[in-house]
Each structure stands twice: as structure tokens, then as C-alpha cells.
N, C-alpha and C positions, 0 to 999 in steps of 0.2 A: 409403536416406535417405528422409526424409519426403516430399520432392518426388517421388521415384520412386514411392513408395507412393500418393501422390495421383493421379499419372498412371495408375498401374495400376488404381486404384479406378475411374477413369472410362473407361479404355481398355477395361475389360471390358464396357462398354456398359450397365451397370445404373446409370441416373442418375435422380435425383429429378425427378418430373413429366415423365418421358420414357417414352412407351409404346413398347415394342420386344419383338419375339419373341426370347426368349433362345436363344442358339446354343451350339455346343460350347465356344467360348472362354469364355463366361460360366459354364458349368457347371464347366469346368476351374478357373476362378478361385475359384469357391465351394468346390470340392473342396480346393484349396490352402489356403484360409482355414481350413477345418475340420481338415485333416490336419497342417498345418505350424504348430508352436507357437513358432517363433523370433520374438522381439519381443513375445511375450505374457507377462504376469505371472500366476503361479498365485495364485488368490484363495481357493480352497476345494478341499479334497481329502479326502473322507470317504466311507466305504462304497464304492459303485460310481460315485460322481459326482465329476467334476472341473470346476472353473470357472476360466476365465482371463479377464483383462481386457487391453485394449490401447488405448493413446492413438491417436487418429485425427487426421490433418492437418486443420487449419482447423476443429476441433471441440473443445469442452471436454468433450464427452460420450464416454465410453469405448465401444468395441465390446466385447461380452461373448460368451464362448463356453462352452457347457456340453457335456460329453460323458459318456456312460454306456454300459456294456455290460449288456444285459438278457438273462439266460439263458433266460427263460421266455416271451418274446414274439417273434413272428416279425417280420421287416422289413415284410412285406405287411400285417400287422395294424396296426402303427404308421402306415403310409402311409394305410390306410383311416381310422383314427381321426382323423388330422390333416385329412383331406379331408372327412369326413362331417359336414356342418353340422347335420344333424338330431340327431346324437349329442352335439354340442358342449355344449348346455345341461345334459346329464346329468352332465358331469364338470367343467365350467368355470363356477363360480358367478358369475364376473364378466362372462361373455358376455351381452350384451344382444340383439344381433341381427346376422345376416349377410345382406346382400341382394345377390344376384347381379345385377350391372348388365348384363353380357353377355360373350359369348365373343369373343376375338380370333382364336383358332384352337383346335384340339382340346386344346392343352396350355398355353394362356394365356387368362386372363380378367381382368375387372375387377370388384371387389366393394366394397360399403360395409360397414364393420365397426365396431360400437359396443361399447365395453367399459366396465363400471362401474368406478369408482375404488375401490381398496382404501382404506378410511378411513385417514386423513382426506383423501385425494385425491378430485378430482372426476372425473366420467365423461369419457372421451375418445372421439372417433371418427376413422376413417381411411378414405381411399379408396385401394385397393391394386390394383396389378396383381399377380396370382398366376401363377406359372409352375411347371410340374412336369415331371418326367422320370423314367421307370422303365426302367432298362437291365437289369432282372433282379436281378443281385446288388446293385446300387446304386440308390437312389431319392432324388430331390431334390424339395423343395417350397420355393419362394422367393417373397418378395414385396417390393415397394417402393412408396412413395407416388406416386400420379399424380393428375391432376385429371380430373373428369368434370362436364360442365355440369349434369347432373341432380342432382348432389350437392354443392352449396355448403355451407359451414359452417352449422349450425343452432343455435338457442338451446338452452342446457342441456348442450351438449357443447363441449369444447375440441378443436379439430382438431389431432391429433398428426401427426407425420411419421415415416415409416419409411424410413431410407436403405437398409437391407437387413435382411431377416430370412431365414434359410435353415435348412432341416432337411436333413441328409445322413444317410441310413439305409443301413447296410451289413449285408447278410446274413452271419451268422457260422456258418450251418449248425446242425443239431440244434435248430431252433426258437428260436434266439437271434439277437440283432442288436446292432449298435452304433448309437446315435443321437447325432448332434452337432447342436447348435442354436447359431446365430450371430445376434446381434442388434446393430444400431446404429440407435437411434431417438431421437427428441426428443419428449418428452411435451408440449412447449409450455406455455402458461399461465405461471404464476409459480413453478413448482417450482424450488428452487435446484439448481444443477448438482451440488453435492456429494451431494445427496439422490438425484438421478436415478442417479448412479454407484453409490451405496450400495445403492439399491433393486434395481438390476440384479443385484448379487451375491446379495442375499437371495432374490430371486424365482427365479433360475436353478435351484437345487437343488429348490425346491418344485415348479416347473413340470415338471421331469423326473419327479419322484415321482408327480405328478398324472397325467401321460400314462401312466406305467407302470400305475397302478391302473386307469385308464380302459381300457387295452388288455386287461387281464385279464378285464374284464366285457363287452367289445365283442361278441364272437362270439355270446354268449347273447342279448344285446340285439338284435343285427342279425337273428337268426333270425325275430323277430316284427315287424321294422320294415323293410319293403321289402328283403328279403334279397338280391335280385338287382340292386338299384339302386345302381350304382357308376359314374356317368358319367365319373369321373376315370380309370377303367380302360377303359370301353367307350364309345368316341366315338359309336357309333350311338345311344346314349341321349341324346346332346346335340342331336338333330335339331330339337327345338322350342325350343331355347334362343335368346334374343335375341342378335343379333350386334352387335358394337361398331362404331360409326362413328367412325373416328379423328379426324374433324373436331370431334367433341364432347369431345376429350381435350386441348385446348390448355392449356398452362400458364396458370394464373390467379393473380392477386394478389388476395387477399381482404382486406377491412377487418375483421380479426378483432375489433377493439374493439366492432363493432356487435353481435356475437353472444356475446361473453364476459359471463359473469355477474360479480357483484361479489365472488365468493369469492377470497380471496387465500391461496394455499398457501405463501407464502414463509416463514411463521413456523413451519412444521412442524419438530418435533424428531425426532431419530433414534428415540428410545425409543417414541414413539407408533406409528411405522411398524413397528418390530420387534415390538411387542406385538400389533398386528393381524395381522402376518405369522405369528406363532407360533400364534395362535388359529385359524388358517385351514388346519387339516390335514384337513378333511373332503373 
């Protein structure tokens, strides 16, 4: 039931504006979200990519799930590509900046993330707790929105909310892997709900294809860009990283109207989004 679902969603410990080191139960919950498709509606099924959507309790915004089997990319390469913020601008043209605010422990940190809007949408920014786990055959990268006093909303960006984003990468042997991406987020601003839900379905397949292409070029790029620098794998490389003081992460209520610009996105029509989306295959 919905009520059960809601309790489960929070029982797993991943809560908005709540900083917490993820534990086995949280990763088990994420694994279940990725692997169990009951209650999900198939929205796209083409080539190697499947997309599902699911209604969420107390939210008009759907959770989206994308899954693909990639036969020519290893699980460890995808894991590196998703972690490597130096490489991100090479493959994600909407990426504006990622700022590491600090480490919670060797597998959890907090970052500021700014992303340009796919026209006609405006730029968004987020403050995220990121959590990751590599068990060998299975790898996880998860994030959700938190607050940090160094990063209040700023002019020019609409502060979005991520309830949960998760990547689950499973080694399939012979240099292949399965990637599953789950996302439940709220872009805030004045984007109509129907558009956010439509947008998620459009972006899902594109994002998987983008990651796939980025992975195929990563090893060549990495050879000449700090080839041994992978602090997400080697905790000893984190020695000089800032540490998070949890007292700086108290949930905050911001007066968003003070920083919102006058751009109203509520009149956007579907065709303009799809047109920009289709022209975005680079």
C-alpha cells in the first residue's frame, strides 16, 4: 500500500535534509528499488534501454528508473566516470560546476552541484550528500538533498531538491555491465508537474546513452589527466580533504522568493522541450 511504501521510503534512512552515513539497510533498499519492477509502469523500451515510472506517496512527481545492459563497458569504468568530476564537463554539457564541500567519512561527502537548464528551462543548483559503495561485483552511487550553511540559495539559480538519485552498477563479466539509474527529484521553480514527469522520461534514455559514450572515451582521457587520482577508490588520497562539521548541516528554510528571478517556466509547451532534447545528441 502507499502508506507502507511511504514508511519504507523513510525507514530506509534516506531523508531530505537529513545527513546520515548510509548503511547496509539503505543499500538493500536501493537494490530493491532498482531490481524489483512491481508497481512500476514501463514508459520506454527500445534497443538496450528500458525506462519505468512510479507514482510516489505525497508527491505529484514520479520516480523514474532507467536500466541498460552495456556489453562493451566495465562496471568499474562507469563507476569512475560517474565519480570523476574533472571528466564531467567533457561529456555533460549542462554541467556548470561541482564543488566539494567536505567529507563525512571515506564513503560519504557533501557537494554543491550546479546544472544549466535545457532550454527553455532555467539553471538549477543542489546541495547533495553523496554516498558510495563498491562491493566488487556491485557498485552504488547515491545522493539526496541536504542543507549546508556555506551554500544558501544564490541569485541566478533555482534551488532544486533531490529526494533520491541512485546508480546501481552490476558487473556482468567479459567487460560488460548493467547500469540502473533511479531518480525522484523536484526541480522547484514554476515548472508544471506534467512537464517534470514528461521530461524525466525524455531525459532517461539520453542520459544512459551519454554515459555510455563517455565511458568509451574515458580511459584514453584519464591516461593524460591524473591517471592515478581516484579518491573514490583510494581513501588515502582524501587525506587533505575538508571534513564536514555536522552542526553546519542543520535543515534550513530559505526564502526562495528573494533569490528567484522573474523567469516563469509555467507556460512551456511539450514540443519546445522535445525539440531541444532531440537536438542534444552530442
